C-alpha positions in Angstrom: -17.8 -26.0 -4.3 -15.4 -24.0 -2.6 -14.4 -20.9 -3.7 -10.3 -22.3 -3.6 -11.4 -25.1 -5.7 -13.2 -23.5 -8.5 -9.9 -21.4 -8.6 -7.8 -24.4 -9.2 -10.3 -25.9 -11.8 -9.9 -22.4 -13.5 -6.3 -22.0 -13.7 -6.3 -25.3 -15.2 -8.5 -24.0 -17.6 -5.9 -20.8 -18.2 -3.0 -23.5 -18.4 -4.9 -25.2 -21.3 -5.5 -22.0 -23.2 -2.1 -20.8 -23.3 -1.0 -24.8 -24.5 -3.5 -23.8 -27.3 -1.4 -20.8 -28.5 -3.9 -18.3 -26.9 -3.0 -15.3 -25.1 -6.0 -15.5 -22.0 -5.1 -11.5 -21.8 -4.7 -9.7 -24.9 -4.3 -6.1 -24.9 -6.2 -5.4 -28.1 -9.5 -6.8 -29.2 -10.9 -7.0 -33.0 -14.2 -5.5 -32.0 -16.1 -3.2 -35.1 -19.1 -2.2 -32.7 -20.6 -1.7 -29.0 -23.6 -4.6 -28.3 -25.9 -1.4 -28.7 -24.4 -0.3 -31.9 -25.5 -4.2 -33.0 -29.0 -4.0 -31.6 -29.6 -0.2 -32.7 -28.8 -0.9 -36.3 -29.5 -5.2 -36.4 -32.1 -4.8 -39.0 -29.4 -3.4 -41.4 -26.5 -5.9 -40.5 -28.9 -8.7 -40.4 -30.0 -8.1 -43.9 -26.9 -7.4 -45.5 -25.3 -10.4 -43.4 -22.6 -8.4 -42.3 -19.9 -10.2 -40.3 -19.2 -8.1 -37.2 -17.2 -8.5 -34.1 -18.7 -7.8 -30.7 -17.0 -8.2 -27.2 -18.2 -8.2 -23.7 -18.1 -10.6 -20.3 -20.3 -13.9 -20.6 -23.3 -13.7 -18.4 -25.0 -17.0 -18.5 -24.2 -20.5 -20.7 -26.8 -23.1 -21.7 -25.7 -25.8 -23.9 -28.0 -27.9 -25.8 -25.9 -30.7 -27.3 -24.5 -29.6 -30.4 -25.6 -25.9 -29.9 -24.6 -23.7 -27.0 -26.3 -20.8 -26.2 -25.0 -17.8 -24.3 -25.6 -14.0 -23.1 -22.5 -11.5 -23.0 -22.6 -8.0 -22.1 -20.5 -5.3 -23.1 -20.2 -1.4 -20.7 -22.6 0.0 -23.8 -25.5 1.2 -22.5 -28.5 -0.3 -23.8 -31.1 2.3 -24.6 -33.7 -0.6 -23.6 -33.4 -1.4 -20.2 -31.0 1.4 -19.4 -28.2 -1.4 -18.1 -25.1 -2.5 -19.8 -26.2 -3.5 -23.4 -26.4 -7.4 -23.9 -26.7 -9.9 -26.5 -27.4 -13.6 -27.2 -24.7 -15.6 -29.0 -25.1 -19.1 -30.8 -22.1 -21.6 -30.9 -22.8 -24.5 -33.3 -20.8 -27.5 -33.1 -21.2 -28.2 -37.0 -19.6 -24.3 -37.5 -16.9 -24.2 -34.7 -15.7 -28.1 -35.1 -12.7 -28.4 -32.7 -13.2 -25.2 -31.1 -16.8 -26.1 -30.1 -15.3 -28.5 -27.5 -12.8 -26.0 -26.5 -15.0 -23.6 -25.7 -17.4 -26.0 -23.3 -14.2 -27.1 -21.7 -12.5 -24.0 -20.8 -14.6 -21.0 -20.8 -17.0 -19.8 -18.2 -19.4 -17.2 -16.9 -17.5 -14.3 -15.7 -15.1 -14.6 -18.7 -14.5 -11.8 -21.4 -14.4 -12.8 -25.0 -15.2 -11.4 -28.5 -17.6 -13.5 -31.5 -17.2 -13.1 -34.4 -20.2 -13.3 -36.6 -23.6 -12.7 -38.2 -26.5 -11.2 -36.8 -29.9 -13.4 -37.1 -33.3 -13.4 -34.8 -34.1 -16.5 -33.3 -37.6 -18.4 -33.6 -38.8 -16.9 -30.2 -37.8 -13.4 -31.4 -34.2 -13.0 -29.1 -31.8 -11.3 -31.3 -28.3 -13.2 -31.8 -25.1 -13.8 -33.2 -23.7 -16.3 -34.6 -20.3 -17.5 -34.1 -18.2 -18.2 -36.6 -14.7 -17.4 -34.4 -14.3 -16.7 -31.0 -11.4 -15.8 -28.3 -10.6 -15.0 -24.8 -10.1 -11.2 -23.9 -9.6 -12.3 -20.4 -10.1 -15.0 -18.5 -11.9 -15.2 -14.6 -10.1 -17.0 -12.3 -13.1 -16.3 -9.6 -16.6 -17.0 -10.2 -19.4 -14.2 -10.3 -22.0 -13.7 -7.4 -25.3 -16.0 -7.7 -27.5 -13.8 -10.2 -30.6 -13.5 -8.5 -29.1 -12.8 -5.1 -25.9 -11.2 -5.6 -23.9 -9.9 -2.2 -26.0 -9.6 0.6 -23.6 -8.9 3.3 -23.4 -5.3 4.0 -19.5 -5.3 4.5 -18.8 -7.5 2.2 -20.9 -5.2 -0.7 -18.9 -2.3 0.0 -15.7 -4.2 0.0 -16.2 -6.3 -3.0 -18.0 -3.2 -4.4 -17.1 -4.1 -8.0 -19.0 -7.1 -8.0 -22.1 -5.6 -6.1 -21.7 -3.1 -9.3 -21.8 -5.4 -11.7 -24.4 -7.6 -9.8 -26.9 -4.9 -8.8 -28.7 -2.8 -11.1 -29.7 -0.5 -8.9 -26.4 0.8 -7.3 -24.9 0.6 -11.1 -27.7 3.1 -11.6 -27.2 5.5 -8.4 -23.5 5.6 -9.9 -24.8 7.1 -13.3 -26.7 9.7 -11.5 -24.0 10.9 -9.0 -22.1 11.7 -12.5 -25.2 13.6 -13.8 -25.9 15.3 -10.6 -22.3 16.5 -10.2 -22.2 17.6 -14.1 -25.6 19.5 -13.7 -24.3 21.1 -10.8 -20.8 22.1 -13.0 -23.2 23.0 -16.1 -25.4 25.6 -14.0 -22.6 27.3 -12.6 -20.5 28.1 -15.9 -23.7 29.3 -17.4 -24.3 31.3 -15.3 -20.7 32.9 -15.3 -18.4 31.0 -12.7 -15.2 30.1 -13.4 -14.0 26.6 -12.2 -10.9 26.7 -10.1 -8.5 24.3 -8.4 -7.1 25.1 -5.2 -4.6 23.1 -3.0 -5.9 20.4 -0.9 -2.6 20.1 1.2 -2.3 23.6 3.4 -0.7 25.2 6.6 -3.7 25.9 8.3 -7.2 25.1 7.9 -9.6 27.5 7.0 -13.5 27.4 6.3 -15.2 25.0 8.3 -15.4 24.3 11.9 -14.0 20.6 11.4 -10.9 18.7 13.1 -8.3 17.8 9.7 -6.5 15.0 8.7 -2.7 15.4 9.4 0.0 14.1 6.8 3.7 14.7 6.4 5.5 16.8 3.7 9.1 14.8 3.0 10.1 17.6 0.3 9.6 20.4 2.5 9.9 18.3 5.8 6.8 20.0 7.5 3.9 18.7 8.6 0.6 20.0 6.5 -3.5 19.6 6.9 -5.7 18.2 4.3 -8.4 20.8 3.6 -11.5 20.9 5.3 -13.3 23.5 2.4 -13.3 23.3 -1.1 -10.6 26.1 -1.3 -13.0 28.7 0.9 -9.9 31.1 2.0 -8.3 30.6 -1.3 -11.6 31.5 -3.3 -11.4 34.5 -1.7 -8.0 35.2 -2.0 -9.0 35.2 -5.8 -11.9 37.3 -5.1 -8.8 39.7 -3.8 -6.9 39.0 -7.3 -10.1 40.5 -9.1 -11.9 37.3 -10.4 -15.5 37.9 -9.5 -17.3 34.5 -10.1 -15.4 31.1 -9.0 -16.2 27.6 -8.0 -14.6 24.6 -7.7 -15.9 20.4 -7.4 -13.3 18.5 -5.3 -12.6 16.2 -2.4 -12.4 17.3 1.4 -11.3 15.7 4.4 -12.4 15.7 7.9 -11.0 13.5 10.7 -14.4 13.3 12.3 -17.1 10.5 13.3 -19.2 8.6 10.8 -22.9 7.9 9.9 -25.4 8.3 7.9 -25.1 11.7 6.6 -21.1 11.9 7.7 -18.0 10.8 6.2 -14.3 11.7 6.1 -13.9 12.4 2.6 -16.1 13.2 0.1 -17.0 15.8 -2.7 -18.0 19.5 -2.3 -18.9 22.5 -4.4 -18.1 25.7 -3.4 -18.5 29.0 -5.1 -17.9 32.9 -4.6 -19.5 35.7 -6.4 -18.3 39.3 -5.8 -20.4 41.9 -5.9 -23.5 39.8 -4.0 -24.9 39.0 -0.9 -26.3 36.0 0.8 -30.1 36.7 -0.5 -28.7 36.7 -4.0 -26.8 33.5 -3.4 -29.6 31.6 -1.5 -31.7 32.6 -4.8 -29.1 31.5 -7.3 -27.9 27.9 -5.3 -32.2 26.9 -5.2 -32.3 27.3 -8.8 -28.9 25.2 -8.4 -30.7 22.8 -6.8 -33.9 22.6 -8.8 -31.9 22.1 -12.1 -29.8 19.5 -10.6 -32.7 17.5 -9.2 -34.8 17.8 -12.6 -31.2 16.9 -14.9 -30.5 13.9 -12.3 -33.8 12.6 -11.3 -36.3 13.9 -13.9 -38.3 15.1 -11.1 -38.5 17.9 -8.2 -40.6 15.8 -5.7 -38.9 13.3 -3.3 -40.0 11.4 -0.5 -36.8 11.4 1.8 -36.6 10.5 5.5 -40.1 9.9 5.8 -41.1 13.8 4.7 -42.2 14.8 1.5 -40.0 17.2 -0.3 -40.9 19.5 -3.2 -38.2 21.6 -4.1 -40.2 23.3 -6.9 -42.8 24.7 -4.1 -42.2 27.6 -1.8 -38.9 27.5 0.3 -39.9 29.3 3.9 -37.8 31.3 5.6 -36.8 30.2 9.1 -35.4 32.9 11.9 -32.9 31.0 14.0 -33.7 32.6 17.5 -37.0 32.4 16.9 -37.2 28.9 15.7 -35.4 27.6 18.7 -37.5 29.6 20.9 -40.4 27.7 20.0 -39.4 24.6 20.2 -37.6 24.6 23.3 -38.4 27.3 25.0 -34.8 29.2 25.3 -34.0 32.2 24.5 -30.5 32.0 23.3 -29.9 36.0 24.0 -31.5 35.9 27.6 -31.0 32.2 28.8 -27.9 31.4 30.8 -25.4 28.7 29.8 -27.2 26.6 33.0 -30.6 27.2 31.3 -29.2 25.9 28.0 -27.9 22.4 29.5 -30.8 22.0 31.7 -32.9 21.9 28.6 -30.6 19.8 26.6 -30.5 17.1 29.2 -34.5 17.6 29.8 -34.5 17.2 25.8 -31.9 14.0 26.0 -29.8 15.8 23.4 -25.9 14.9 23.7 -23.6 18.0 23.6 -20.2 18.6 24.4 -18.9 21.1 26.5 -20.2 24.2 28.4 -19.2 27.4 26.2 -22.2 29.0 25.2 -21.9 28.6 20.9 -21.6 24.8 21.0 -24.5 24.5 23.7 -26.5 27.1 21.0 -25.3 25.0 17.8 -26.7 21.7 20.1 -30.2 23.1 20.6 -30.5 24.2 17.1 -29.7 20.6 16.0 -32.3 19.2 18.3 -34.8 21.5 16.2 -33.6 21.1 12.7 -34.5 17.5 13.1 -38.6 18.6 12.9 -38.4 20.4 9.9 -39.1 18.3 6.8 -38.6 21.5 4.4 -37.1 22.6 1.9 -36.8 25.7 4.0 -34.1 28.4 4.2 -32.7 29.2 7.9 -31.5 32.6 8.3 -30.4 34.8 10.9 -27.5 32.6 12.5 -26.0 34.0 15.4 -22.6 35.7 15.4 -21.1 33.5 18.1 -21.6 30.3 16.2 -20.6 31.5 12.7 -17.3 33.4 13.0 -16.5 33.7 9.3 -19.4 35.4 8.5 -20.4 38.9 7.9 -22.4 40.6 10.6 -26.1 41.6 9.6 -26.5 45.5 9.3 -29.5 45.4 11.3 -28.3 43.5 14.0 -24.7 42.8 14.3 -25.0 40.0 17.0 -26.8 37.8 14.0 -24.7 36.8 11.0 -25.8 37.1 6.8 -25.6 33.4 6.7 -28.2 30.7 5.5 -28.7 27.0 5.5 -30.5 25.1 3.5 -32.8 22.4 5.4 -34.3 19.5 4.1 -35.7 16.5 5.7 -34.4 17.5 9.1 -30.7 17.9 7.9 -28.5 20.6 6.7 -27.6 19.9 2.9 -26.3 23.6 2.0 -25.1 26.9 3.2 -24.1 30.1 2.0 -22.8 33.4 3.5 -22.5 37.2 2.7 -18.7 36.8 3.1 -16.5 38.6 6.0 -14.5 41.0 4.0 -13.4 43.2 6.8 -9.6 42.6 8.0 -10.0 44.2 11.1 -12.6 41.8 12.4 -11.8 38.8 10.7 -8.7 38.9 12.6 -10.3 39.3 15.8 -12.6 36.5 15.3 -9.4 34.5 14.3 -7.7 35.2 17.5 -11.2 34.4 19.3 -11.0 30.9 17.7 -7.3 30.6 18.5 -8.3 30.9 22.5 -10.6 27.8 21.7 -8.2 25.8 19.8 -5.9 26.4 22.9 -8.7 25.8 25.2 -9.1 21.9 23.4 -11.8 22.8 20.7 -9.9 20.6 18.0 -13.0 22.2 15.4 -12.4 25.6 16.6 -10.8 28.0 13.2 -7.4 27.7 12.9 -5.9 31.5 12.3 -4.9 32.3 8.9 -2.7 35.4 9.2 -1.6 34.9 5.1 -5.6 35.1 4.6 -5.8 38.4 6.5 -2.9 40.2 4.8 -4.9 39.7 1.5 -8.0 40.9 2.8 -5.9 43.9 3.8 -5.1 44.4 0.4 -8.9 44.8 -0.5 -11.7 42.1 -1.0 -14.7 43.1 -2.7 -17.9 42.6 -1.2 -18.7 38.6 -2.0 -21.1 36.0 -0.9 -20.5 32.7 -1.0 -21.7 28.7 -1.0 -21.3 25.0 0.2 -22.8 22.0 -0.2 -21.7 18.7 -0.2 -23.0 14.9 -1.9 -25.0 14.6 1.1 -27.3 16.5 -0.8 -27.1 13.5 -3.5 -27.5 10.9 -0.9 -30.7 13.1 0.4 -32.5 12.6 -2.5 -31.5 9.1 -3.3 -32.9 8.7 0.1 -29.8 6.6 1.0 -27.0 6.4 3.6 -24.5 9.0 2.3 -21.7 5.9 2.6 -24.2 4.0 0.2 -24.0 6.7 -2.6 -20.0 6.5 -1.9 -18.6 4.4 -5.3 -15.8 3.5 -3.3 -16.5 3.4 0.5 -13.7 3.2 2.7 -13.2 -0.1 4.6 -10.9 -1.1 7.4 -8.3 -3.9 6.4 -9.3 -7.3 7.2 
């Protein structure tokens, strides 16, 4: 039957429910217990013949003459299956009289109902509530997808994600795991003395990353503003100036760039800053954070990700940026020319944008990165590709910055933060030259931030990682791991 015909029939049923004097969308239910509470206390309730009221969505209906059996579920978590708690209900014609036919004529799979009755166990051993009465809580006008197949088309799944979640236990479990993951990240930072903060989403200048921002207009102030591209990096550093030693933020950031299995335009990121520490302190801290969150979320430190066997509990070797590029490509980033790099990238069939040295070096590294399973820690990144980082005391041409590499991708990074205002100003000016030349991802110059640094910021380290890490641990594309992915209108 066509959807339009089903909806027409259900609208007629809705009319009959109203004519019977029932509110098909009441504001309140008389529910006394969740279904899981009823199941957990089944023996006590059934022996006492205690009348209780349960509520939930009808998921199946089958009639046998003067009897109707149905299953309904609510949002409580089943301790047995881990999914939504579900229970069987029995409706008897002898018990319900005219209401029995009213149910058969007007109720459907997908409707929300409440049932008042006594718990008992059937001869087949199924826990059941025998209905003494029932009521409508919400009449569904459209049918649910077919139980065993759900939504098959990916675009339809994302567009009607609420149905995908309802019908697909795997998706529902992923959403629960994502909540556990970010709460574990929060718990780890809090228990290590970090204070959670909130920083602006609207900014006059973006900072903290190489990314193209979204632009919107602020009507009250009559000016264009940018949506942030980091979780408050330059704001959290201002808090270091203000005297806070450990801060972190978990929040949404926005980057107006391409989509892929690893990239989205709006997503959740965690960033933290730690005064009187350096990048080595931070990568040791963050390594333990990843282990803590993985164990809490998945109950293991061993994963299969993109064909790589990953053990977060094992050793994470240090990889030198220059040595790895030279080992894999033969290019010495300090000695070879830009022309040499262009030739090598073409030889390797690597797409690259522009011919400035930092972009070419970055493209070579990204080629090499894909071959590293990890977990590993990349260090000694060249200053030319990392302008916000503090230079190494031993070699000013490289930075005190790290990246975590898992399954050929970067899933977290950190720095010894730059706190020299003169060096920071010079770096901003160099980046501005690149922006003026058309590089939309070059850093914007934030001279208000430079002024804050001129008041003095202690030595500090910082880290940042996004929900890409969660998607990798799930071994799924990042878009699949968002609850409601952005879709173009039909």
